[in-house]
C-alpha positions, 0 to 999 in steps of 0.5 A: 457410360459408367464414371471411369469411362466418362472421365477418361473419355474427358481427359482425353478430349482434353488431352487431345486439344493441347495438340494445335496449341503453340509450341514451348518458348526455346531456353534462351527465350527463358530468363527469370521474372523474379525481381532481383534479388535486393528487390525482393519482398522477402526472402525464405531460405525454404522456399529457395531451397525448394525452388532449387529441389524442384528444378533439380528434379525436373531438368533446370531448362525445362519450360515448366521448371522456369514457371514454377522459379517465377511463379511459386515465390511469387508472393514473397518476391512481390506482394508481402510488406512483413513488420511488426504492430502492437509488439507483433509480426503484421504482414500484409499481402496485396493481391497482385495489380491491386494494392489491397489485401483481400481476406480469400486471397491473402490466405491462398497466396501463403497456403503453399508455403506451409509445409517449410515453416517448420523449417523457417522460422522467419517464414512461420513469422510471415505467416502468423503476421497474415494471421494477426492481419487479418484478425485486425481486418476481421474486427474492423469490420467482418463484412468487407472483404478487401483492406488498404494498408492503413487508412488511405481508402480507396477507389470505392468509397462512394459506395452505399454501405458502411465503408470507413478508411481502412476499407478497399471494398466492402463487398460481403462474401462468406469465403472472406471470412472461411479463408481465415479460419484455414489458414490458423487451422492449418497453421496449427495443425502444421506447428501445434503453436497456439500462441498467435490464437490470443484473445484478439483472435478469439474475439474475431471468431466470436464476430464470424460466428455473429456474422455468420448468425446474421447472415441466416436471415432469420430475423430479417435480412440482417444489418448489411446492405450494399449499393454501387452506381454501375452499369455492371449489374453483378457489381451491386445489390438489387433491392435496396443493396439486400439482394435477392430475397431468401426464405430462413432454412439454416443457410448462410446467404452471401451478397457476392460471391468468390469472384467479387460477383454478386449472387443471384440467390443469396445462398451460394452452396460452395461457401456453405459447404467451406463454412461448415468446414472451417467451422469443425476445424474452429471447433477443434482449435478453440477446444485445443486453446481451451475456448470450449464456449468458443468451440461450442459456438462453432460446433453449433452452427456447423451442426445447422447450416449442414443440417440444411445443406442435406436439405437444399444443396441436392439438385436433379438436372436433366442430363447428369441427375443428382447434383450440387446447386451453384446457388439456391434461395430457400424457395425451390429455386436453384442454380445450375453452374459454376465458377472458377473462384473457388470455393467452387463446387469444382474445388470441393475435394480441394477445401476438404468439403466432399470427398473427390470419389462422392457419386453427386460430386463426381455427377457434378464435376460431370456436368460443370466440365461440360457445354451445360454449365453456362460458363465452360468455355471450349475453345481453339486454345484450351478449354476450362471455366469462366465466369461472369466476371470478366466476360463470356469465353475468358478461361480461368487458369484457377479452374483448370488448376483446380481441375487438376487438383482435384482429379484421380486421373493421371491424363486428365492431370497431364493435360491441365498441366500441358494447358498450362504451360501452353497457355501462359502467354511467354510470361510465364505466370498464372494470369486472371484469365485469357481467351478461349481461341487466344491466350494472348488475350489475358486480364491481370498480368500480375495475379498472385493467386493463381501463381501460387496455386500453380506452384501448390499444383506442381508439388502435389503432382511431383509428389504423387506423380514425379515420372508423369511431370517429368514427362511433361517437363522433357516433352 
């Protein structure tokens, strides 16, 4: 069987599974789930215009249009706190039902709005506020993943690590420092505006590079360690809080995955690939702002990590041939799996880390979307990738959305959208995860990252496959 035949077989299997799923909600059941206009945290004319345009394309009474209207503005409606700090725009973005700002989530939550900011100056200033707040967070502690609005502390104050009142959680994750660079570079590419990239931002970027360098662990494990008193092993790091050992090779060690679960082998491959991608973007941005020294540091580190990736990334799977490993340790150990959280192996083309047509990526994709991936679940309601974070049998909509975003097969894309329409349990929103056999058993009713990514997916399909999307809306 060739690659194209294998893709079509997988896509048709996913599509066939939708046949017995719950029917769509009746139009009378689909009332708006948005807060009342006066209760919304931020209003964007461009976002409202986009919602109106999409509803006109899909039909205002379709379930898909209703879900888009609920999900796409959810970050602005419910999670942002926009104001001024030190005379500059400041935007604090909570993740949803956890009142803290993750560097990763805050970027992902506002990312779909970037194409709209040229025509909406207040929205542009809100994005600048996110960049400014992320800069402030990195300067507080580059090893932290989640931050408080001020110094209110958190339930994790007693973690055995260098906690501060401004921190919500201090789990070291490579991607936490990658996402702010992605947002800065995306903003600059969209607007050409370099004004947010002032000396404080440049200081933060140097601290990012310093932290990445420390976690290459060439001179020992570095300054970061983390221990938590817990009965959940993947919520803490072993070996006195430094995690499993690595053999220094140029890769960057991560304590935790983007799921906030501990790495087994600290060289987390998707995050290292993401680091190379954003360091290339930082190089371009630093050059454009006449910071040749910063550009040189970013470029040199990107080259070093990329060289190590060429040696340590690829693995040979017994069933799927040459694939990307999920984690390695430099000693020759490799972990075969994928997790729903992004960066993931599935998401590599979405993040600009690999071509969708790359043969190794295609092999990896077939592996992670099969029962050979220990965290690929297939049940009565759906199939998709989960992870250890919420347990076995729980599918994350993030993985279904990402499968669609990285697919070139219309049958597969259509099946992903249909799955999402049939598994929101009547809520009109995406969730963190749902049970593979019963979508009414879900976690996190208010998870803004997944809502934002769903909106991004709908817009991409509407742009590239409009007739297909209209067909789903009318079914």
